[in-house]
N, C-alpha and C positions, 0 to 999 in steps of 0.2 A: 706620549711614551712610545718608543719604537717597538716593533714586534720582536719577540725573543729570537735568538739565533736558532736556525734550523726549524723555524715555525712551520708546521704542516697544516695547510688550509683544510684539507679533507678530514684529518683527524680532529681538528678543532670543531668543524661543523658537525661531524658525526657524533662527537661526544655531547654536544649541546642537544642535538636532535634526540639522541638516545636517552639522555637524562630526562627531558621533558616528556617525551613520548612514553617511556616506560612508567613514569609517574602516573600518567593518565590511564595506562593499561592496568596497572595494579589497583587503581581506584575503581575502575570499571568492573574488574574481576576480583573484587576484594574478598569474596568468599571462596576463592580457589587458591590452592597451594602453588608455590613455585616448583619448577622442575617436576611436574606431574602431568602425564598425558593419559591417565587412566579413564577419564571421563571426557565427553565432548567439550564441556566448558573449560576444563583445565587444559585440555589439548589446544583449544583456541588461544588461551592466555599465553601458553608457552610459544605458540607460533607467532603471536603478535609482538612479544618482547624482542626488542632489538639487541643483538649480541655484539660484544666488542669486536669479534673477528669478522662480522658481516661486511661484505663489500657494498657498493652503492646500489646494485640491483637488488640484493637481499633486503637492504634497508627499505627501499621503495616498496617491495612486495609486502613487507610486514606493515608498513604504513597504510597501504591500500587495504589489506585484510582487515585491519582494525577500524579505520575511518569509514570505509565504504561497505565492505561485506558485513562486518559486525554492526554497522549502523551508528557509529559514534559521531559521524559527521552529518547527522540529520539537520543541524542548524544551517547547513549550506543549501537546503532545499529552497526552491523559488517561493516567494511570498504568495499567500492566498488572499485574494481580495474578498473579504467577508466581514460581517459584524463580529467584533470580539465576543468570545463566549460569555465573559462576565457581563457584558452589556446586554446581550441577548437574553440571558437567563434572569436578569434583574426583575423583569416584569412578566415573563412568559414561562409558565410551568407546563411541561409536556411529559408525555409518557417516554420511557427509555426507548432510544432508537438503536437499531442495528443497521450498519452500513456495510454493504458488500462492494468491494472495489475490483474492477477488471481493467486489464490492459492488453494491448496487442503485443505479440512477441517482439522482443527487441531485435531479433535477427531477420524480421520481415523487411521487405523493400518498402521504404516510406519516402522515396525520393520525390514523389508527387505531393507530399504533405509536409507540414512544418515539423511534426513530431508523431510518435506512435499514438494511435487512438486509445481513448480511455472510456470507461463507463462506470456508473455507480447506481446501485439499487438500495433503497432505504425502506425499512419497515419499522413499525412501532409495536412495542410489547404492551398490548392493551390490558393484560392481566397483571401488570407490574407497575410500580411507581419507584421514585428515587428512594423511598423508605423501605420498600419490600425487596427490591433487587439486592442480591447478595453475591459474594464471591462464589459460593457453591453453585448458585444458579447460572452465573456467568460461565463456570467450567462446563456445566451441562450443555449450555447453549453453544459453547465453542465446539464441543464434541459433535453436536448435531450439525453445525455448519461444516465442520470438517468432513463428516460423512456425506453430505449432500453436494459439496462444492470443491473439496480438495482431494478426495480419495475415490476416484481419480479427479483430476482437474476438470472443472466444468467449463465449457466453452459456449459463450453467448455469441450467436451469429447476428451481429449488428447490421442494420440496413437503413433504408430511407422510408419505411412504412411505420406509422405510429400505432402502437398497441397499448391500450390502457386496461388496467384491472383495478376497479375501485370497490373496496369492501372496508369501509371505515370502522365497522364494528370489530373487525379483527386486525385493524391497523395497516391495511394495504391500500396504497395509492400509487400503483406502479405505472410509470409512463416510460415505455420502452420503444426504442427504434430497432426494428427487426427486419429481416429479409423477407419474412412471410408471416401470415397469420398463424400457421402451425408452429412456427418458431417462437412466436410470442406466447402461445399457450404452453409450450414446452418449458420456457424460462419461468413463466409465472407458476406453473405446477411445482417446479424445483424449489422456488422460493417458499411456497406454502408448505412444502415438506419439512422445512426447518422446525415448524411448530405443529406439524401433523394436521394441518387444516385441509379440508376438501376444496377442490376447485369447483366454482359455480359459473356456468356460462352467462348467467344473468348479469354478472359484474364486469364482463369484458366488452371492449369496444375496439374496433379495428378500422382504420381509415385507409381505404384503398385509393390509389390514384395512378395516373400515367406519367406523372412528372419524374424526370431523372435529374440527378445532381452530378455535375462535372467533377472529374478527378483532377482537372487542371483548370481551375477558375481564373487563372491569370495572376497578375501582381498588382500591388498598390504601394504608395509611398507612405512610410511611417518614420517620423523623426529624421527626415532627410535621407532615408535609405529606401531602396526598392526591394520589397520582400514579397514572398508568395502570399496570396490570400488563403485563409483557412478553407479546407474542404468541408462542405456541409454534408452531414449525414453519410460519411464514408461507409462502404460495404466491406466490413472487416470482421474477423473473428477475434473476440476478446476473451482472454483467459482469466479465470479467477486468480487474484493475487493476495488479498487479505480482507479481514472483516474486523470491525470495531464496534464497541458498545458505547453509546453516548448517554450519560445520565445527568439529569438536571441537578444543579448544585455542585457538580464536579467538573472542573475546567479541563481535565485531561481525559482522553478516551481510554477505555479498557481494550487492549489489543487481544482479540479473541483468537483469531487464526491468521497465520501468515505463511506464505511459501518461503522457502529457504533463502532466496536472494533478496527478499524485502527487508530493508534495514529498520525494523521496528524493535523496540526493547520490551522486555517483560511480556512476551507473548504466551498465552495459555497453551495453545496448540500450534507448534511450528512444524510445517510439513516439508519434507525434502522431495523435490521433483525427481521422478525416476528417469 
């Protein structure tokens, strides 16, 4: 069947995009009213909805705001090579875990590396179990993490020296790459502050050495292409980005704290960078 007379390609495309996009926006913000900007969430909903009079640039901005900034497009994230949660939890019962995630600033010069550096610190809540942990306790934990790591944003000075802090009784098995021993102690103390635990020198170990790691390790061939080799132990500053609670028997993480640009849903404490 031929196209109708005076058929407009842009109008046809925009109408289909608007229809499907707005359906997803209204489902995502189902508890927010239309044409309302009185609250942060309702204001976001209004800004995400594509309007009939929008031009192409406005349409793209609304799509970006919804899919990327608000986090609807989390399914586009790169796959993580790990044991599926259901399979791991089938035979292994563990104490609830808190994971703190760090990342280098995106505006830093990373031309010598494949991507911005990242870091992760994990602790276990030894006084809790999957049965005793509750939403109220998660809220309290989120506030404690926000106080220690997000207000203001905590910066971990990552380097090529290995610092460890092992206190299994309280759930700490910290293995950190840092620029110096004092930096390792500073980071460990900050982590312990979440639960109000005291730092004990008997639990720390620091490996000093004179080895250095090149910022330009060269290239190698992968799948027929020549690419940069990853930089080992880069000396960079990592900023706290978000924290999650992992509970045995629950396949999805509880999002405790997240900085404003992190695309996580249902965050207990969302912090806006100043």
